[in-house]
C-alpha positions as CSV (number, residue, x, y, z in Angstrom):
1,M,93.0,14.5,21.0
2,K,89.8,12.5,21.8
3,L,88.4,15.5,23.4
4,W,88.7,17.8,20.7
5,V,87.1,15.7,18.1
6,S,84.1,14.5,20.7
7,A,84.0,18.2,21.3
8,N,83.7,19.0,17.4
9,C,80.7,16.6,17.2
10,K,78.8,18.0,19.4
11,M,79.5,21.4,17.7
12,T,78.6,20.1,15.1
13,K,75.7,18.5,15.6
14,W,74.2,21.7,17.1
15,K,75.3,23.5,14.1
16,I,72.9,21.0,11.9
17,V,70.2,21.2,13.9
18,A,70.3,25.3,14.3
19,I,70.1,24.6,10.2
20,C,67.5,22.6,10.2
21,G,65.5,24.5,12.7
22,T,66.1,27.7,10.2
23,V,64.8,26.0,7.0
24,L,61.9,24.4,8.8
25,L,61.3,27.8,9.8
26,I,61.9,29.7,6.2
27,A,59.6,26.5,4.7
28,A,56.9,27.6,6.7
29,A,56.5,30.7,6.2
30,V,57.3,30.5,1.9
31,V,54.3,28.0,2.6
32,V,51.8,30.5,5.2
33,A,52.7,33.2,2.0
34,L,51.5,30.8,-0.7
35,R,48.5,29.7,0.7
36,E,47.6,33.8,1.1
37,R,48.6,34.7,-2.3
38,L,46.4,30.9,-3.1
39,Q,43.1,32.8,-1.6
40,P,40.2,33.7,-3.5
41,V,39.7,37.9,-2.9
42,P,36.5,38.7,-1.8
43,L,34.2,40.1,-4.1
44,P,32.8,43.4,-3.0
45,E,29.2,43.3,-1.3
46,V,26.6,44.5,-3.8
47,P,23.0,45.0,-2.5
48,V,20.8,43.0,-3.6
49,V,17.4,44.2,-4.6
50,Q,14.0,42.4,-4.2
51,T,11.6,42.4,-6.8
52,P,7.8,41.7,-6.5
53,A,7.8,39.2,-8.8
54,E,11.0,37.4,-7.4
55,V,10.2,33.7,-7.3
56,R,10.7,31.9,-3.8
57,V,12.4,28.5,-4.5
58,K,11.5,25.2,-2.0
59,A,14.3,24.1,0.3
60,V,13.4,19.9,-1.3
61,E,15.6,17.2,-2.3
62,R,15.7,17.2,-5.7
63,K,14.6,13.4,-6.6
64,P,18.4,12.8,-9.2
65,E,17.7,11.8,-12.7
66,P,18.0,7.4,-13.4
67,S,20.8,6.4,-14.8
68,D,21.0,4.8,-18.7
69,H,21.9,2.2,-16.9
70,E,19.0,2.0,-14.4
71,V,16.7,2.6,-17.0
72,V,18.2,0.2,-18.8
73,E,18.5,-2.4,-15.6
74,A,14.2,-1.5,-14.1
75,S,13.4,-2.2,-18.3
76,A,14.8,-6.0,-18.4
77,A,13.3,-6.4,-14.9
78,V,9.4,-5.3,-16.0
79,A,10.1,-7.3,-19.4
80,I,10.4,-10.4,-16.7
81,V,7.8,-9.6,-14.3
82,C,5.4,-9.7,-17.1
83,G,6.0,-13.0,-18.5
84,A,8.1,-12.1,-21.6
85,D,10.3,-13.5,-21.1
86,S,9.8,-17.2,-22.3
87,A,12.8,-18.9,-19.8
88,T,11.6,-17.1,-16.8
89,A,7.4,-16.9,-17.5
90,D,6.3,-19.8,-15.7
91,R,8.4,-19.0,-12.6
92,Y,7.1,-17.7,-9.9
93,E,10.3,-17.4,-7.7
94,A,12.0,-15.3,-11.4
95,R,9.6,-13.0,-11.7
96,N,8.7,-12.2,-8.4
97,D,12.4,-11.6,-7.5
98,A,12.4,-9.5,-10.4
99,L,9.3,-7.6,-9.2
100,R,11.8,-7.3,-5.9
101,S,15.0,-6.0,-7.3
102,I,12.2,-2.8,-8.5
103,A,9.7,-2.6,-6.0
104,R,11.5,1.1,-3.7
105,R,11.2,2.3,-7.1
106,R,9.4,5.6,-7.5
107,D,10.3,6.9,-10.8
108,L,10.3,4.2,-13.3
109,P,9.9,4.8,-17.1
110,K,6.9,5.5,-18.5
111,D,7.1,2.5,-21.4
112,D,7.8,0.2,-18.4
113,V,4.7,1.7,-16.9
114,E,2.7,1.2,-19.4
115,A,3.5,-2.6,-20.0
116,L,3.1,-3.4,-16.2
117,L,-0.7,-1.4,-16.8
118,T,-0.8,-3.6,-19.9
119,Y,0.4,-7.1,-18.2
120,L,-2.4,-6.0,-15.5
121,R,-5.9,-6.3,-18.0
122,S,-3.9,-9.1,-19.7
123,A,-5.8,-12.9,-18.9
124,D,-3.3,-14.7,-20.0
125,D,-0.7,-16.0,-17.7
126,A,1.4,-19.6,-17.9
127,M,1.6,-19.6,-14.1
128,R,-1.0,-20.6,-11.4
129,V,-4.2,-18.8,-11.1
130,E,-2.9,-18.2,-7.5
131,R,0.9,-17.0,-8.0
132,V,-0.7,-14.3,-11.0
133,A,-2.8,-12.8,-8.5
134,A,0.2,-12.1,-5.9
135,L,2.3,-11.4,-8.5
136,K,-0.6,-8.5,-9.5
137,N,-1.3,-7.9,-7.0
138,D,2.5,-6.7,-6.4
139,V,2.1,-5.2,-9.5
140,M,-0.6,-2.8,-8.6
141,N,1.1,-1.9,-5.2
142,L,4.4,-1.2,-7.0
143,L,2.0,1.3,-10.2
144,R,0.6,3.5,-7.2
145,S,3.7,3.6,-5.8
146,Q,5.2,5.8,-8.3
147,E,5.4,10.0,-8.2
148,P,3.3,11.4,-10.0
149,P,0.8,9.2,-9.7
150,V,-0.2,6.9,-12.7
151,E,-2.7,8.4,-15.0
152,G,-4.9,5.6,-15.7
153,L,-4.7,3.8,-13.1
154,A,-8.2,3.3,-11.9
155,E,-9.5,3.0,-15.1
156,T,-7.2,0.0,-16.0
157,L,-8.5,-2.0,-12.3
158,I,-12.5,-0.9,-13.2
159,V,-11.5,-2.2,-16.8
160,M,-9.9,-5.8,-15.4
161,F,-13.0,-5.7,-12.8
162,E,-15.2,-5.1,-15.5
163,G,-14.1,-7.8,-17.5
164,R,-13.5,-6.1,-21.1
165,G,-16.8,-5.3,-21.7
166,I,-18.7,-8.5,-20.0
167,S,-21.3,-6.9,-18.1
168,T,-23.6,-9.7,-17.3
169,H,-20.7,-11.0,-15.2
170,N,-23.9,-11.8,-12.0
171,S,-23.7,-12.4,-8.6
172,S,-27.6,-13.6,-9.0
173,T,-27.2,-15.8,-11.6
174,L,-25.5,-18.9,-11.3
175,N,-24.7,-19.5,-14.8
176,S,-22.9,-16.0,-15.2
177,P,-20.2,-16.2,-18.3
178,T,-16.6,-17.1,-16.7
179,H,-15.1,-14.2,-16.3
180,P,-11.5,-13.4,-17.8
181,H,-9.7,-12.3,-14.5
182,P,-10.1,-15.1,-11.0
183,P,-12.0,-13.5,-8.3
184,A,-8.5,-13.0,-6.4
185,V,-6.9,-10.7,-8.6
186,L,-10.9,-8.9,-9.0
187,D,-10.5,-8.7,-4.8
188,Y,-7.4,-7.2,-5.2
189,C,-9.0,-4.4,-7.9
190,I,-11.5,-3.4,-6.0
191,Q,-9.3,-3.3,-2.6
192,H,-6.4,-1.2,-3.9
193,L,-10.0,0.7,-6.3
194,G,-10.8,1.2,-2.0
195,A,-7.4,2.6,-1.1
196,M,-7.3,5.3,-4.4
197,L,-10.9,6.9,-3.5
198,D,-9.3,9.5,-1.0
199,E,-6.1,10.3,-3.7
200,L,-8.3,10.9,-7.0
201,D,-10.9,14.3,-7.2
202,E,-14.3,14.2,-7.3
203,K,-15.2,12.5,-10.9
204,G,-12.6,10.0,-10.3
205,R,-14.3,9.0,-6.6
206,L,-17.7,8.9,-7.9
207,R,-16.6,6.8,-11.0
208,V,-14.8,4.2,-8.6
209,R,-17.4,4.6,-5.9
210,A,-19.7,3.2,-8.6
211,V,-17.7,0.2,-9.2
212,L,-18.2,-1.0,-5.6
213,V,-21.3,-0.6,-5.8
214,K,-21.9,-2.7,-8.4
215,A,-19.1,-5.2,-6.6
216,A,-21.5,-4.6,-3.1
217,K,-24.4,-6.2,-4.8
218,R,-22.7,-9.3,-6.0
219,T,-23.7,-11.5,-3.9
220,K,-22.5,-14.6,-4.4
221,Q,-19.3,-13.5,-5.1
222,P,-16.2,-12.9,-1.9
223,Y,-14.9,-9.7,-3.2
224,A,-18.7,-8.3,-2.4
225,G,-17.1,-7.7,1.4
226,T,-14.1,-6.5,0.2
227,A,-15.9,-3.8,-1.7
228,L,-18.2,-3.1,1.5
229,Y,-15.7,-2.1,3.7
230,S,-13.8,0.0,0.9
231,L,-17.5,2.1,0.5
232,A,-17.0,2.1,4.7
233,E,-13.7,4.0,4.2
234,D,-14.7,6.7,1.7
235,A,-14.0,9.7,4.1
236,R,-16.0,11.9,1.6
237,A,-19.2,9.8,1.7
238,T,-22.5,11.6,1.6
239,P,-25.6,10.8,4.0
240,S,-27.2,9.1,0.7
241,Q,-24.1,7.5,0.0
242,D,-24.2,5.9,4.0
243,K,-27.9,5.1,4.0
244,E,-27.0,3.7,0.9
245,L,-23.6,1.2,3.0
246,K,-26.1,0.2,4.9
247,G,-28.5,-1.3,2.3
248,L,-25.8,-2.9,0.8
249,A,-23.9,-4.0,4.4
250,L,-27.9,-6.0,5.3
251,A,-28.1,-7.5,2.2
252,L,-25.1,-9.3,2.5
253,C,-25.5,-10.1,6.4
254,K,-28.7,-12.4,4.6
255,P,-27.7,-16.4,4.3
256,E,-27.7,-17.0,0.9
257,A,-24.6,-15.0,0.6
258,N,-21.3,-15.6,0.2
259,H,-19.9,-16.6,3.2
260,A,-16.7,-14.7,3.2
261,A,-18.8,-11.5,2.1
262,R,-21.2,-12.1,4.7
263,I,-18.9,-12.9,8.1
264,A,-17.5,-9.4,6.5
265,A,-21.3,-7.3,6.2
266,I,-22.2,-8.8,10.2
267,Q,-18.7,-7.2,11.2
268,L,-19.4,-4.0,10.0
269,A,-23.1,-3.6,10.7
270,G,-21.8,-4.1,14.3
271,E,-19.2,-1.9,14.3
272,R,-21.1,1.2,11.9
273,G,-24.4,0.6,14.9
274,F,-26.7,-1.0,11.7
275,A,-29.1,-2.8,14.4
276,D,-30.8,-3.5,11.8
277,A,-29.2,-6.8,11.1
278,L,-30.4,-8.3,14.5
279,P,-33.1,-11.1,12.9
280,V,-31.1,-11.7,11.4
281,L,-27.6,-12.3,13.8
282,R,-30.1,-14.1,16.4
283,E,-31.6,-16.3,13.5
284,T,-28.6,-17.6,12.6
285,L,-27.2,-18.1,15.9
286,S,-30.6,-20.2,16.7
287,S,-30.1,-22.3,13.5
288,P,-29.1,-26.0,13.9
289,S,-26.1,-25.6,11.7
290,R,-22.9,-23.9,12.9
291,D,-19.7,-22.7,12.1
292,A,-17.1,-21.5,13.9
293,V,-16.1,-18.0,12.5
294,L,-19.5,-16.5,11.6
295,D,-21.0,-17.7,15.2
296,T,-18.1,-15.7,17.0
297,V,-18.5,-13.1,14.3
298,C,-22.5,-12.9,15.1
299,I,-21.8,-13.0,18.3
300,G,-19.6,-9.9,18.4
301,S,-21.9,-7.9,16.8
302,I,-25.2,-8.8,19.0
303,G,-22.2,-7.5,21.2
304,L,-22.4,-4.4,19.4
305,L,-25.8,-4.2,18.8
306,G,-28.3,-6.2,21.1
307,N,-29.6,-5.5,24.4
308,A,-30.1,-7.8,27.6
309,D,-32.9,-10.0,26.4
310,D,-30.2,-11.5,23.8
311,I,-27.7,-12.4,27.0
312,A,-29.5,-16.2,27.0
313,L,-28.6,-16.7,23.5
314,I,-25.1,-15.8,23.6
315,E,-24.4,-17.8,26.8
316,R,-25.1,-21.3,25.2
317,F,-21.9,-20.9,23.2
318,K,-19.8,-19.9,26.7
319,G,-18.5,-23.2,26.8
320,D,-16.7,-23.8,23.7
321,S,-13.3,-22.5,23.7
322,R,-13.8,-21.7,20.4
323,R,-16.9,-18.8,20.9
324,S,-16.3,-18.2,25.0
325,A,-14.3,-15.0,24.7
326,A,-16.5,-13.6,21.9
327,V,-19.2,-14.8,23.9
328,E,-17.8,-12.7,27.4
329,A,-17.1,-9.6,25.4
330,A,-20.1,-9.0,23.9
331,I,-22.2,-10.0,27.2
332,R,-19.8,-6.7,29.6
333,R,-20.7,-4.5,26.6
334,I,-24.5,-5.5,26.8
335,N,-24.0,-5.0,30.5
336,E,-21.7,-1.9,29.7
337,R,-24.8,-0.2,27.6
338,A,-27.4,-0.8,30.3
339,D,-25.4,0.3,33.2
């Protein structure tokens, strides 16, 4: 009896396995059949005739339009940056954080761009001067990164530099009126205008060059040296404009020029091979007054422009740790040219 039950159980198990296997095979067949029925029927191939007027679309990624939420967030951040929020108007950290939140945006709405341009032109701000300058420099960077380029940005920087029509701000006049923007902001204006030269059409380039020349002629102002280097980087400069650059550089090399601007001019004179600057460089190193930075720049440019007769002059500074490296480099350059 026990043997029969055991055998019967075994037979029952084999029947169950066989039945389950059959069911699975049937189910699989049904799934395959359903998939085949759900496959779309291929359309007949139709020959495409290309016409001469066919437009070929470039395979470039389309930049998605900003969502309404992104636009609202950007506008709120711009308001804080511009000091329109009374709770944060005098807090540089808050306004800088707001600017950083949109620093990578290349598609700011037109109203936000206009608000930032208006803020740049404004001379009123609750923050300290140096913080205003830093923030406005970052705003200029943000506007310069927009796609397409912001129309009127160059003109805004020019208006800022010219002081809203103040034309008597002349470096040669000690009692010139106070400019509405601090020198650091004007320096940033010059830097960005110089960086935009290659991006402008010829009319715009000449307009910016005229402003840079005007800035370089203000020999008492620190931004004169910045303007000089901006002009030097003009890739489309003509021979006459290069000659103009040389005259501006030589004027800024003189002792009466602003100290920072003079250092920039002396360095540029060496880089550009303006040998006419040598007399003032020799005079500077021979004078009793000393300035480590000025001496170093003069020594470096003499190394680029001078001759063997200048070695005795610059060797006087060989024992000074702040000038010795420049002396050795200058003597090496002079000797290399002599060889």
